N, C-alpha and C positions, 0 to 999 in steps of 0.2 A: 556204703559206709563212710563216713569221717570221724576219726582219729585228731584228740589233743588231751589239753590238759589246762587243769582249771588253774588260771593264773589268778582267781580271787574269789568269795565266795561271802557275802552278809549275814550270818545266820539268822539276823535281828531280822532285816529284813526282806530275806528270801532271794535273793536277787545274785547274782555272781559273771565270772567272763572264764569261756574259754576260749586257749589259742592252738590253732589247728597247727597240728603236726606238719605238714605240709607247707609252713610260712601263711603270712596272713594276718591280719587284722584279728583282734579276738573280736568274740562274738555273742553277746548279752542273752543270760538265761536266767528264766528265775523254779522257786522249788515244785511248780505243775510239771514241770519239765521232764523229771523223774520219773526212767519204769522201773525201777526197786520196788519193795512193796513195801518196805518199812521209813521210807522217804526221810534217812538220814542225811545229814550234810557232808557233801563231796567233799576232801579235801584238797587244800593246797597242793598242784604235783600230782595228784589223780589222772590220771590217763582212763579216758572217758569217749565210748564212741557217740556216734550224735550226726544227726539230719537239723538242714538248715533250710528257715523256713520264714517268710518274709507279710508282715501282714500293717496295712498300712505306711508301709514306707519303711519299716523296720526290719531287719533284716535282723533273725536271733537264733541261737541253737533251742533243737525239739527232739524228742526222743531220748534222752541221756542215758545209755547205759554203762555199769562196768565193761570196762575192755582186759 
């Protein structure tokens, strides 16, 4: 499991960016990646765990969970 903090989230678009705690480039994510049931928006600075996936050459964060 990888941990990071939400750098930004646009509630209207349902997309955001999470920065790994270990350093490195931020990864995009979207609302469908939330693993919590109420699908409430994550706040900027919130620590989350996630996995990394690549689809069609785009690397993104998936399976986001409250850490």
